[in-house]
C-alpha positions in Angstrom: 124.6 133.9 80.3 120.9 134.6 81.2 120.3 133.8 84.9 117.1 134.3 86.8 116.0 134.2 90.4 112.5 132.8 90.9 110.9 133.9 94.2 108.4 131.9 96.1 105.6 134.2 95.0 106.3 133.6 91.3 108.0 136.9 90.8 111.4 136.8 89.1 114.5 138.8 88.3 116.7 138.3 85.3 120.4 139.0 84.9 123.2 138.5 82.4 126.0 136.9 84.5 129.2 135.0 84.2 130.2 131.9 86.2 131.6 133.7 89.2 128.7 136.1 89.6 126.2 133.2 89.2 127.9 131.3 92.0 128.0 134.4 94.2 124.3 135.0 93.6 123.5 131.4 94.6 125.5 131.8 97.8 124.3 135.4 98.7 120.6 134.7 98.1 118.6 134.5 101.3 117.1 131.0 100.6 115.8 130.4 104.1 113.6 133.6 103.8 112.4 132.5 100.4 111.5 129.1 101.8 109.7 130.7 104.7 107.7 132.8 102.3 106.8 129.7 100.2 105.6 128.0 103.4 103.7 131.1 104.6 102.0 131.5 101.2 101.1 127.8 101.1 99.6 127.8 104.6 97.4 130.8 103.7 96.2 129.0 100.6 98.0 131.3 98.3 99.9 130.3 95.2 103.6 129.6 95.7 106.5 127.8 94.0 109.9 126.6 95.2 112.3 129.5 95.0 115.2 128.9 92.7 118.0 130.0 90.4 117.9 129.2 86.7 120.5 129.4 84.0 119.7 129.4 80.3 122.4 128.4 77.8 122.1 129.5 74.2 122.5 125.8 73.2 118.8 125.2 74.3 119.7 123.9 77.8 118.4 125.0 81.2 119.7 124.3 84.6 117.2 125.1 87.4 118.3 124.8 91.0 115.9 125.0 94.0 118.0 125.1 97.2 116.3 123.6 100.3 117.3 122.2 103.7 117.9 118.7 102.2 120.4 120.0 99.7 118.6 121.0 96.6 116.3 120.1 93.8 118.0 120.3 90.3 116.3 120.2 87.0 118.3 119.9 83.8 116.5 120.4 80.5 118.3 119.6 77.2 117.6 118.7 73.6 117.5 115.1 72.7 117.6 113.6 69.2 114.9 111.1 68.3 115.5 108.7 65.4 118.7 110.6 64.7 117.2 113.9 63.5 114.1 115.0 65.4 114.8 117.0 68.4 112.7 117.2 71.6 113.4 118.4 75.1 114.3 115.9 77.8 114.7 116.7 81.5 116.5 115.2 84.5 115.4 115.9 88.0 117.7 115.2 91.0 116.6 115.6 94.6 118.7 116.1 97.7 121.7 117.3 95.7 124.6 118.5 98.0 125.7 122.1 97.7 129.1 121.2 96.5 127.6 119.1 93.7 125.3 121.9 92.8 128.3 124.2 92.4 130.0 121.5 90.2 126.8 121.4 88.0 127.0 125.1 87.6 130.6 124.9 86.5 129.8 122.1 84.1 126.9 124.0 82.7 129.0 127.1 81.9 131.7 124.8 80.5 129.2 122.9 78.4 130.1 119.6 80.1 126.5 118.3 79.8 127.5 114.7 80.6 128.7 115.7 84.1 125.1 116.6 85.0 123.5 113.7 83.1 125.9 111.2 84.8 124.3 111.9 88.2 120.8 110.9 87.0 
């Protein structure tokens, strides 16, 4: 699956990863350094963004995780049928998500268990 790391300076890296390597990347990434860079850029008036890990599923779904000291910010984007046939993107944003739940979301995302993520909204 396509996975990307978004750095605080808007640079990014893309990978093709499976579940295990995605979880390993999430754990191995130096999030405190990325968050420090985001804060430094912001204090200097530079452009910055929350660092994060994103996963794109071929079924038009995106899971974007931004780890932070309070747990994590999670965005889930998915198609939604309007009037039974028109499709548009919807999103769910969750704040303060515990690390164990973030890992559960990643498992659910790879297993296409979309309702696991939606049920926490």
